[in-house]
Each structure stands twice: as C-alpha cells, then as structure tokens.
N, C-alpha and C positions, 0 to 999 in steps of 0.2 A: 931772798935769803937762800942759802944752800944748806941742805940737810943730808945727813947720812941715814939711809933707810936700810935696816938689816933685821934678820931674824934674831930674836933675843935668845940668850942661853942662860944656863944656871948662874953663870958669873954675873949676870945683870940683875939678879934677884933683888938686891937692895934698891937699885934705881927703879925697877919695875914696881916693887912694893910701894915706894914713895909716890909715884905718879898714879898708880892704881887707886890707892887710898885717897889721894887728892881728888880724882875724878868722882869717886863714890861720895865723898863729902860735899863737893860743890854741886854735883848734879845727880842727886838720888833718883830723880824722875827718869833718868836716861838709862839706867842699868838694872838688871835683875838682882845683882848681888847687893848686899847690905853693907854699909860702911862699918858699923860696929862689929858685925860678924867677921868681916874681912880683917879688921884691925886686930882681932884676937888671934889671928894666924901668925906664927913666927916665920922667920926667914926660911927655915928648912921647909915649912909647908908651902910657902910661895915657890921656892926652888923646885919642889916636887911637882907642883902644878905646871911649872914651866917645862918639865921634862916629860909630860904626858904624851904618849904616842898619838898621832893624828891631830894634835893641836900645835899651831905655830903662832907665836906672838911676834908681830913686827914692831920695831921701835923707830921713831924718828929722833935723831940726835942733833943738837946744836952744840958742836964741839963734843965734849964728853957728857953733856947734860941731856938726859932723856926727856923730851918735850911732847911726844905723841905716841899713841898706841893704836894698834888694830890687830885683832885676832882672826885666825883662820882655823876652822875645824873641817876636816875631811871626814865624811861619814864612812863607816865601815860596813861590811857585809855585802854580799853579792848583789842585793837588790837596791842598795843605796849608795854604793861607792862612787856613783856619778854625781853626787850632790856635795856641795860645800856650804859652809855658813860663815859669814863675817860677823864678828862679835867684838864687844868691848872697845869700840872706836872712841878715841878721846884725843883732843889736842889742847895743850896748855893755852890759856886765854891770850898770853902775849905772842903766841905763834899762830893764831887763827888768821885767816885771810892772807896767808903767805904761800899757799899752794901745798903745804904740808899734808893736809887732809887728803887731797887728791893723790899725792905720792904714796901715802899709806894704803889707801884703797887700791891704788894701782899695784902695789906689792902683793896685796891679798889676791887680787884678780890673777896676777901672774902666777902666784903660788898655787891657786886653785887649778888653773889651766895645766900647769906643770904636773900636778898630781892626777890629771885626767878627768877632772870634774867637768860636767857640761852645763851645770847650773849653779849659781851662787845665790844663796838666800841671806836675808838679814831682816831684822825687825827694828823699827824706829818709833819712838813715842810720838803719837799724834800731837801736834803743836810744836814740835821741835823743828821749826821751819828751816833753819840753816842746814841741818842734817838732811831733812827731806829734800830740799833743793839740790844739795850736793849729790845725793844718790840719783835723783832724776837726771841731773846734768851728765852723770857718768853712765847713763843708760839703764838704770834699774827701773822696773815698773812695779806698781802695786798689784798684788794678786789677792789681797784680802785684808781684813782688819780683825785682830784679836781683841775682842771687847774685854774690859776688866783684866787686862794682862798683868798689870802691876798694881800693888796697893802701897801707896806712899803717904805716910802721915794721915792715914784714914781716908784717903781719896783714891778712887780707882782711876787708872789711866789705861787708855787703849793704845795698841801698837799697830802700825801699818806693817804688813808683811810684804816684802819686796823681793824681786828676783832679777837676776841678770843672766840671760842665756849666753854661755861661753862658746858655743859652737855655732857655726854659720849654717849648718845643714842638719838640724835635729832629726832624730829618728821619728817615724810616725807615732802619733799619740792616739791611743784608743782607750775607750772606757770599757770596764768589765761588761760582758754581755751575758744574757741568759741563754739557755740551750736553743731557743727559737730565734736567736740573733738579735732580739730587741735589747735595748739598753736596760741594765739592771736598775731597779728602783730601790731607793732607801726606805720606802714605805713597806716593802716586802710583797708588793702586788705582782 
C-alpha cells in the first residue's frame, strides 16, 4: 500500500484530533496523555498544539484519510539541542503491518537529522511487543527502564527508554570528574 507521509499543519487539526483520540481510547497503556482529558480539548486547542515550535507531527495518509501519526520534538537550549524525541506513535489497526509505521519513524529520523540532532530518544511500554520489535529492527537500543512510568486503570506500567544514534562519529563521552580526576560519585564520597 502507498501512503503519503508529511508534516501535519493547523489545517489538519480535525483529522489529527480524530485519530489522536482514537489512539488514546484504544490504547491507553501506550500513551502518557489521557483520552478524557484530551477529548475535552476543542479544535482550537488541538490546532494550537500543532503549531508549537520545536514539535512536528507527521501523518500517514491513505488518500485524504489520516491513518497514522508520529511526533518529533527537538530539544531546545545550548546543552540539549542535539537531542530529539519520538512521541505519539500510532497506526490505525487496518494499516498495521503495511510498512506505514516504518515510514513514519523514518520521517521522524529524517526530521531529527535535518534539525541537527545526534540522538533520538523514545519510550515504549514494556509488553508492547510489536512496537518494541519495530524500534529494535530500526536500530534503536534500550538504555534504561522507567519503572512505574504510567498509571492506567490502577495498574503501574513500566516503559523502556530507547535511543538511536543519528551520527556515525559521535563526540567523545566523558563522565563528570572530581578535581583529582577520579569519577564523581553519586554517594558524595
């Protein structure tokens, strides 16, 4: 199947609102946002969110019908502008296993690189095997687990924290050091 992948704009607010609410209703365990809180937002509030600087929402269209989403946040500030975050990934059930998810993640990766990011982060609910496998297949690696990340219907859910290095020659990484050159300790010793 062929999809049009593009950045969403304010003119897409109605379609975006429709599929975003669908994703939150059908998969509350996969998103930090709450369906009822989001459903209380009107079109203008959705449109305002879509115009937020540093955030790009990509959509996958089957004709004129929006059937998939993926968001990109570019961090701001001198010390964090090298980082990007993939968020709100969702593909309508009828369009899963068609390559759309890979195309949406590909658009986010390309957008992050274009913005100058060298690392792309995401979080995925532990147990969401299809998403976990997709991200691993695309080169993301787990660097941690956030315990009790979400509370859904009285149940705590953990999230895997994943990253994709976007540069092939990363700058040296060093840990903070004390004045004597030894590594700093979190225990204060």
